[in-house]
PyMOL commands that place a pseudoatom at each C-alpha (Angstrom):
pseudoatom trace, name=CA, resn=MET, resi=1, chain=A, elem=C, hetatm=0, pos=[16.862, -3.191, -1.849]
pseudoatom trace, name=CA, resn=LEU, resi=2, chain=A, elem=C, hetatm=0, pos=[18.951, -0.441, -0.340]
pseudoatom trace, name=CA, resn=ARG, resi=3, chain=A, elem=C, hetatm=0, pos=[16.256, 2.202, -0.848]
pseudoatom trace, name=CA, resn=ILE, resi=4, chain=A, elem=C, hetatm=0, pos=[13.583, 0.115, 0.832]
pseudoatom trace, name=CA, resn=GLY, resi=5, chain=A, elem=C, hetatm=0, pos=[15.900, -0.668, 3.737]
pseudoatom trace, name=CA, resn=ARG, resi=6, chain=A, elem=C, hetatm=0, pos=[16.749, 2.998, 4.178]
pseudoatom trace, name=CA, resn=ARG, resi=7, chain=A, elem=C, hetatm=0, pos=[13.081, 3.924, 4.030]
pseudoatom trace, name=CA, resn=ILE, resi=8, chain=A, elem=C, hetatm=0, pos=[12.175, 1.304, 6.643]
pseudoatom trace, name=CA, resn=ARG, resi=9, chain=A, elem=C, hetatm=0, pos=[14.878, 2.622, 8.958]
pseudoatom trace, name=CA, resn=GLU, resi=10, chain=A, elem=C, hetatm=0, pos=[13.832, 6.231, 8.353]
pseudoatom trace, name=CA, resn=VAL, resi=11, chain=A, elem=C, hetatm=0, pos=[10.167, 5.544, 9.131]
pseudoatom trace, name=CA, resn=ARG, resi=12, chain=A, elem=C, hetatm=0, pos=[11.013, 3.316, 12.110]
pseudoatom trace, name=CA, resn=GLU, resi=13, chain=A, elem=C, hetatm=0, pos=[13.200, 6.003, 13.637]
pseudoatom trace, name=CA, resn=HIS, resi=14, chain=A, elem=C, hetatm=0, pos=[10.545, 8.653, 12.956]
pseudoatom trace, name=CA, resn=GLN, resi=15, chain=A, elem=C, hetatm=0, pos=[8.094, 6.481, 14.907]
pseudoatom trace, name=CA, resn=ASN, resi=16, chain=A, elem=C, hetatm=0, pos=[10.688, 6.221, 17.718]
pseudoatom trace, name=CA, resn=LEU, resi=17, chain=A, elem=C, hetatm=0, pos=[10.815, 2.433, 17.448]
pseudoatom trace, name=CA, resn=THR, resi=18, chain=A, elem=C, hetatm=0, pos=[13.820, 0.223, 18.025]
pseudoatom trace, name=CA, resn=GLN, resi=19, chain=A, elem=C, hetatm=0, pos=[14.792, -2.519, 15.619]
pseudoatom trace, name=CA, resn=GLU, resi=20, chain=A, elem=C, hetatm=0, pos=[14.010, -5.003, 18.375]
pseudoatom trace, name=CA, resn=LYS, resi=21, chain=A, elem=C, hetatm=0, pos=[10.412, -3.837, 18.729]
pseudoatom trace, name=CA, resn=VAL, resi=22, chain=A, elem=C, hetatm=0, pos=[9.898, -4.200, 14.994]
pseudoatom trace, name=CA, resn=TYR, resi=23, chain=A, elem=C, hetatm=0, pos=[11.533, -7.578, 14.404]
pseudoatom trace, name=CA, resn=LEU, resi=24, chain=A, elem=C, hetatm=0, pos=[9.797, -9.079, 17.434]
pseudoatom trace, name=CA, resn=ALA, resi=25, chain=A, elem=C, hetatm=0, pos=[6.424, -7.759, 16.230]
pseudoatom trace, name=CA, resn=VAL, resi=26, chain=A, elem=C, hetatm=0, pos=[6.890, -9.129, 12.698]
pseudoatom trace, name=CA, resn=PRO, resi=27, chain=A, elem=C, hetatm=0, pos=[8.178, -11.776, 14.017]
pseudoatom trace, name=CA, resn=MET, resi=28, chain=A, elem=C, hetatm=0, pos=[11.527, -12.424, 12.392]
pseudoatom trace, name=CA, resn=ASN, resi=29, chain=A, elem=C, hetatm=0, pos=[15.144, -13.118, 13.144]
pseudoatom trace, name=CA, resn=ARG, resi=30, chain=A, elem=C, hetatm=0, pos=[17.128, -10.077, 14.308]
pseudoatom trace, name=CA, resn=SER, resi=31, chain=A, elem=C, hetatm=0, pos=[19.960, -10.557, 11.829]
pseudoatom trace, name=CA, resn=HIS, resi=32, chain=A, elem=C, hetatm=0, pos=[17.552, -10.926, 8.894]
pseudoatom trace, name=CA, resn=TYR, resi=33, chain=A, elem=C, hetatm=0, pos=[15.782, -7.702, 9.875]
pseudoatom trace, name=CA, resn=GLN, resi=34, chain=A, elem=C, hetatm=0, pos=[19.128, -5.899, 10.132]
pseudoatom trace, name=CA, resn=GLN, resi=35, chain=A, elem=C, hetatm=0, pos=[20.054, -7.201, 6.688]
pseudoatom trace, name=CA, resn=ILE, resi=36, chain=A, elem=C, hetatm=0, pos=[16.805, -5.809, 5.271]
pseudoatom trace, name=CA, resn=GLU, resi=37, chain=A, elem=C, hetatm=0, pos=[17.449, -2.362, 6.766]
pseudoatom trace, name=CA, resn=SER, resi=38, chain=A, elem=C, hetatm=0, pos=[21.033, -2.351, 5.486]
pseudoatom trace, name=CA, resn=GLY, resi=39, chain=A, elem=C, hetatm=0, pos=[19.973, -3.414, 1.984]
pseudoatom trace, name=CA, resn=GLN, resi=40, chain=A, elem=C, hetatm=0, pos=[21.716, -6.788, 2.147]
pseudoatom trace, name=CA, resn=ALA, resi=41, chain=A, elem=C, hetatm=0, pos=[18.499, -8.843, 2.031]
pseudoatom trace, name=CA, resn=ASN, resi=42, chain=A, elem=C, hetatm=0, pos=[15.510, -8.606, -0.257]
pseudoatom trace, name=CA, resn=PRO, resi=43, chain=A, elem=C, hetatm=0, pos=[12.249, -8.782, 1.736]
pseudoatom trace, name=CA, resn=THR, resi=44, chain=A, elem=C, hetatm=0, pos=[9.199, -10.499, 0.332]
pseudoatom trace, name=CA, resn=LEU, resi=45, chain=A, elem=C, hetatm=0, pos=[5.985, -8.550, -0.095]
pseudoatom trace, name=CA, resn=ARG, resi=46, chain=A, elem=C, hetatm=0, pos=[4.531, -10.405, 2.880]
pseudoatom trace, name=CA, resn=THR, resi=47, chain=A, elem=C, hetatm=0, pos=[7.494, -9.366, 5.031]
pseudoatom trace, name=CA, resn=LEU, resi=48, chain=A, elem=C, hetatm=0, pos=[7.150, -5.748, 3.909]
pseudoatom trace, name=CA, resn=VAL, resi=49, chain=A, elem=C, hetatm=0, pos=[3.465, -5.787, 4.863]
pseudoatom trace, name=CA, resn=ARG, resi=50, chain=A, elem=C, hetatm=0, pos=[4.327, -7.183, 8.288]
pseudoatom trace, name=CA, resn=ILE, resi=51, chain=A, elem=C, hetatm=0, pos=[7.056, -4.584, 8.815]
pseudoatom trace, name=CA, resn=ALA, resi=52, chain=A, elem=C, hetatm=0, pos=[4.709, -1.781, 7.777]
pseudoatom trace, name=CA, resn=ASP, resi=53, chain=A, elem=C, hetatm=0, pos=[2.093, -3.076, 10.227]
pseudoatom trace, name=CA, resn=ALA, resi=54, chain=A, elem=C, hetatm=0, pos=[4.692, -3.318, 13.005]
pseudoatom trace, name=CA, resn=ILE, resi=55, chain=A, elem=C, hetatm=0, pos=[5.832, 0.248, 12.343]
pseudoatom trace, name=CA, resn=GLY, resi=56, chain=A, elem=C, hetatm=0, pos=[2.249, 1.451, 12.070]
pseudoatom trace, name=CA, resn=VAL, resi=57, chain=A, elem=C, hetatm=0, pos=[2.291, 2.870, 8.562]
pseudoatom trace, name=CA, resn=PRO, resi=58, chain=A, elem=C, hetatm=0, pos=[0.703, 1.871, 5.251]
pseudoatom trace, name=CA, resn=LEU, resi=59, chain=A, elem=C, hetatm=0, pos=[2.868, -0.255, 2.978]
pseudoatom trace, name=CA, resn=ALA, resi=60, chain=A, elem=C, hetatm=0, pos=[2.857, 2.594, 0.450]
pseudoatom trace, name=CA, resn=ASP, resi=61, chain=A, elem=C, hetatm=0, pos=[4.857, 4.719, 2.903]
pseudoatom trace, name=CA, resn=LEU, resi=62, chain=A, elem=C, hetatm=0, pos=[7.698, 2.213, 2.771]
pseudoatom trace, name=CA, resn=VAL, resi=63, chain=A, elem=C, hetatm=0, pos=[7.842, 1.680, -0.979]
pseudoatom trace, name=CA, resn=ARG, resi=64, chain=A, elem=C, hetatm=0, pos=[7.286, 5.168, -2.359]
for i in range(1, 64): cmd.bond("trace and resi %d" % i, "trace and resi %d" % (i + 1))
show_as sticks, trace
zoom trace
């Protein structure tokens, strides 16, 4: 979980996106999104796909 969360944050920051832009685009609760990025929550595959779409990268970029 922690590696995926770190990777999401890394890619999001590289794309110059705020957490708010991503969690609103998914859409999801702010605290749940923050938990995913910090490795405290385990996202479903569907959520990962939505996050990847919101960030503008292929899912493979988040899970490699």
